[in-house]
Structures are given as C-alpha cells and as structure tokens.
ChimeraX commands (.cxc) that place a marker at each C-alpha (Angstrom):
marker #1 position -13.30,19.17,-12.52 radius 0.5
marker #1 position -12.74,21.60,-9.67 radius 0.5
marker #1 position -12.05,20.20,-6.18 radius 0.5
marker #1 position -11.82,22.20,-2.94 radius 0.5
marker #1 position -10.06,20.70,0.07 radius 0.5
marker #1 position -9.53,21.86,3.65 radius 0.5
marker #1 position -6.62,21.07,5.96 radius 0.5
marker #1 position -5.25,22.60,9.14 radius 0.5
marker #1 position -1.59,23.30,9.83 radius 0.5
marker #1 position -0.20,23.00,13.36 radius 0.5
marker #1 position 0.15,26.51,14.84 radius 0.5
marker #1 position 3.83,25.99,15.66 radius 0.5
marker #1 position 4.60,24.63,12.16 radius 0.5
marker #1 position 3.19,27.37,9.90 radius 0.5
marker #1 position 6.64,28.63,8.89 radius 0.5
marker #1 position 7.79,25.06,8.16 radius 0.5
marker #1 position 4.66,24.38,6.07 radius 0.5
marker #1 position 5.18,27.51,4.00 radius 0.5
marker #1 position 8.91,26.77,3.61 radius 0.5
marker #1 position 8.11,23.25,2.40 radius 0.5
marker #1 position 5.81,24.66,-0.26 radius 0.5
marker #1 position 8.56,26.93,-1.55 radius 0.5
marker #1 position 10.51,23.78,-2.40 radius 0.5
marker #1 position 7.97,21.21,-3.60 radius 0.5
marker #1 position 10.02,18.57,-5.46 radius 0.5
marker #1 position 9.96,19.04,-9.23 radius 0.5
marker #1 position 9.36,15.30,-9.60 radius 0.5
marker #1 position 6.17,15.66,-7.53 radius 0.5
marker #1 position 4.84,18.68,-9.41 radius 0.5
marker #1 position 5.55,16.89,-12.71 radius 0.5
marker #1 position 3.65,13.81,-11.48 radius 0.5
marker #1 position 0.72,15.96,-10.33 radius 0.5
marker #1 position 0.54,17.64,-13.74 radius 0.5
marker #1 position 0.90,14.29,-15.55 radius 0.5
marker #1 position -2.02,12.98,-13.49 radius 0.5
marker #1 position -4.23,15.71,-14.94 radius 0.5
marker #1 position -3.96,18.72,-12.61 radius 0.5
marker #1 position -3.83,22.03,-14.47 radius 0.5
marker #1 position -3.84,24.22,-11.35 radius 0.5
marker #1 position -3.57,23.77,-7.56 radius 0.5
marker #1 position -3.68,26.78,-5.24 radius 0.5
marker #1 position -3.50,26.79,-1.43 radius 0.5
marker #1 position -4.63,29.73,0.69 radius 0.5
marker #1 position -3.92,30.09,4.41 radius 0.5
marker #1 position -5.95,31.98,7.02 radius 0.5
marker #1 position -4.29,31.47,10.39 radius 0.5
marker #1 position -3.96,27.71,10.65 radius 0.5
marker #1 position -6.74,26.97,8.14 radius 0.5
marker #1 position -5.62,25.86,4.68 radius 0.5
marker #1 position -7.93,25.91,1.67 radius 0.5
marker #1 position -6.92,24.10,-1.51 radius 0.5
marker #1 position -8.49,24.53,-4.95 radius 0.5
marker #1 position -7.56,22.07,-7.70 radius 0.5
marker #1 position -8.54,22.03,-11.34 radius 0.5
marker #1 position -8.03,18.51,-12.65 radius 0.5
marker #1 position -9.27,16.15,-15.31 radius 0.5
marker #1 position -10.31,13.41,-12.87 radius 0.5
marker #1 position -9.73,13.56,-9.11 radius 0.5
marker #1 position -10.00,9.79,-8.61 radius 0.5
marker #1 position -7.39,9.27,-11.35 radius 0.5
marker #1 position -5.11,11.82,-9.70 radius 0.5
marker #1 position -5.29,9.98,-6.40 radius 0.5
marker #1 position -4.73,6.60,-8.01 radius 0.5
marker #1 position -1.69,7.77,-9.98 radius 0.5
marker #1 position -0.03,9.38,-6.94 radius 0.5
marker #1 position -1.00,6.78,-4.33 radius 0.5
marker #1 position 2.15,4.61,-4.48 radius 0.5
marker #1 position 4.57,7.09,-6.05 radius 0.5
marker #1 position 7.67,7.30,-3.77 radius 0.5
marker #1 position 8.04,11.09,-4.10 radius 0.5
marker #1 position 4.38,11.53,-3.10 radius 0.5
marker #1 position 4.68,9.10,-0.18 radius 0.5
marker #1 position 7.69,11.07,1.09 radius 0.5
marker #1 position 5.77,14.35,0.67 radius 0.5
marker #1 position 2.72,12.99,2.52 radius 0.5
marker #1 position 4.98,11.84,5.38 radius 0.5
marker #1 position 6.49,15.32,5.55 radius 0.5
marker #1 position 3.05,16.98,5.51 radius 0.5
marker #1 position 1.77,14.64,8.26 radius 0.5
marker #1 position 4.39,16.16,10.57 radius 0.5
marker #1 position 3.09,19.68,9.86 radius 0.5
marker #1 position -0.68,19.25,9.73 radius 0.5
marker #1 position -3.20,18.96,12.56 radius 0.5
marker #1 position -6.03,18.04,10.23 radius 0.5
marker #1 position -4.98,16.40,7.00 radius 0.5
marker #1 position -7.49,15.77,4.24 radius 0.5
marker #1 position -7.81,12.05,3.68 radius 0.5
marker #1 position -7.71,12.64,-0.10 radius 0.5
marker #1 position -10.43,10.07,-0.63 radius 0.5
marker #1 position -12.04,10.29,-4.05 radius 0.5
marker #1 position -15.54,10.60,-2.63 radius 0.5
marker #1 position -17.12,10.08,-6.04 radius 0.5
marker #1 position -18.98,13.10,-7.32 radius 0.5
marker #1 position -18.62,14.73,-3.89 radius 0.5
marker #1 position -14.82,14.83,-3.75 radius 0.5
marker #1 position -13.53,17.49,-1.41 radius 0.5
marker #1 position -15.69,20.23,0.08 radius 0.5
marker #1 position -19.30,20.39,-1.13 radius 0.5
marker #1 position -20.30,23.36,-3.28 radius 0.5
marker #1 position -22.69,25.69,-1.45 radius 0.5
marker #1 position -22.97,28.46,-4.03 radius 0.5
marker #1 position -21.33,29.41,-7.32 radius 0.5
marker #1 position -21.63,32.45,-9.59 radius 0.5
marker link #1:1,2 radius 0.2
marker link #1:2,3 radius 0.2
marker link #1:3,4 radius 0.2
marker link #1:4,5 radius 0.2
marker link #1:5,6 radius 0.2
marker link #1:6,7 radius 0.2
marker link #1:7,8 radius 0.2
marker link #1:8,9 radius 0.2
marker link #1:9,10 radius 0.2
marker link #1:10,11 radius 0.2
marker link #1:11,12 radius 0.2
marker link #1:12,13 radius 0.2
marker link #1:13,14 radius 0.2
marker link #1:14,15 radius 0.2
marker link #1:15,16 radius 0.2
marker link #1:16,17 radius 0.2
marker link #1:17,18 radius 0.2
marker link #1:18,19 radius 0.2
marker link #1:19,20 radius 0.2
marker link #1:20,21 radius 0.2
marker link #1:21,22 radius 0.2
marker link #1:22,23 radius 0.2
marker link #1:23,24 radius 0.2
marker link #1:24,25 radius 0.2
marker link #1:25,26 radius 0.2
marker link #1:26,27 radius 0.2
marker link #1:27,28 radius 0.2
marker link #1:28,29 radius 0.2
marker link #1:29,30 radius 0.2
marker link #1:30,31 radius 0.2
marker link #1:31,32 radius 0.2
marker link #1:32,33 radius 0.2
marker link #1:33,34 radius 0.2
marker link #1:34,35 radius 0.2
marker link #1:35,36 radius 0.2
marker link #1:36,37 radius 0.2
marker link #1:37,38 radius 0.2
marker link #1:38,39 radius 0.2
marker link #1:39,40 radius 0.2
marker link #1:40,41 radius 0.2
marker link #1:41,42 radius 0.2
marker link #1:42,43 radius 0.2
marker link #1:43,44 radius 0.2
marker link #1:44,45 radius 0.2
marker link #1:45,46 radius 0.2
marker link #1:46,47 radius 0.2
marker link #1:47,48 radius 0.2
marker link #1:48,49 radius 0.2
marker link #1:49,50 radius 0.2
marker link #1:50,51 radius 0.2
marker link #1:51,52 radius 0.2
marker link #1:52,53 radius 0.2
marker link #1:53,54 radius 0.2
marker link #1:54,55 radius 0.2
marker link #1:55,56 radius 0.2
marker link #1:56,57 radius 0.2
marker link #1:57,58 radius 0.2
marker link #1:58,59 radius 0.2
marker link #1:59,60 radius 0.2
marker link #1:60,61 radius 0.2
marker link #1:61,62 radius 0.2
marker link #1:62,63 radius 0.2
marker link #1:63,64 radius 0.2
marker link #1:64,65 radius 0.2
marker link #1:65,66 radius 0.2
marker link #1:66,67 radius 0.2
marker link #1:67,68 radius 0.2
marker link #1:68,69 radius 0.2
marker link #1:69,70 radius 0.2
marker link #1:70,71 radius 0.2
marker link #1:71,72 radius 0.2
marker link #1:72,73 radius 0.2
marker link #1:73,74 radius 0.2
marker link #1:74,75 radius 0.2
marker link #1:75,76 radius 0.2
marker link #1:76,77 radius 0.2
marker link #1:77,78 radius 0.2
marker link #1:78,79 radius 0.2
marker link #1:79,80 radius 0.2
marker link #1:80,81 radius 0.2
marker link #1:81,82 radius 0.2
marker link #1:82,83 radius 0.2
marker link #1:83,84 radius 0.2
marker link #1:84,85 radius 0.2
marker link #1:85,86 radius 0.2
marker link #1:86,87 radius 0.2
marker link #1:87,88 radius 0.2
marker link #1:88,89 radius 0.2
marker link #1:89,90 radius 0.2
marker link #1:90,91 radius 0.2
marker link #1:91,92 radius 0.2
marker link #1:92,93 radius 0.2
marker link #1:93,94 radius 0.2
marker link #1:94,95 radius 0.2
marker link #1:95,96 radius 0.2
marker link #1:96,97 radius 0.2
marker link #1:97,98 radius 0.2
marker link #1:98,99 radius 0.2
marker link #1:99,100 radius 0.2
marker link #1:100,101 radius 0.2
marker link #1:101,102 radius 0.2
marker link #1:102,103 radius 0.2
view
C-alpha cells in the first residue's frame, strides 16, 4: 500500500531536521524495512514535509515500531524539530493523506 503523510518542520530547525535524516540509525531503518516498508521518501518545500511510503501494511508497520526503543528515541528527537507532527495513526483504509487524483 502507498501512504502519504504531511508534517511541518520548525523554521529554525530545518538544518537540524535535514542533518538528522543524514544519520538515521541503521537499527531504525532495518526495523522499518522488517516491518514491511520497501520505500520511504520525504520531500521538503520550505517548512512543509511530504512523506510517501510504500509498505505491505501501514497498521502493521505502526504496531511493530510503536514500542521499539530506537523508534521511541527517534520520535522524541523529531518532536523537538517538528511544528506539526503526523500522529501516525493507522486510520484504517484512509491512513495518511487522502488520494485526490491518480494517473
């Protein structure tokens, strides 16, 4: 399944956010892949962040990462950098941003 998410980085923390993503812990990326994610891309336009994930099952991904210490540490770090953090709720069939149009 493909899931699109939106977050907003604090204007004064853009450089920190980008630096953090240059050094995502290998343990976290391995856990994300093991939870069924084949691809996760983040684009930035000013302070707006747009995420696109391809995963087997978004609810499973969230459940597998929810209590993982490396993910909890990462989420704490991201909370310091983001103005608007996605709540990462599974949302059933409507996980993430709703599809408006697709070619």
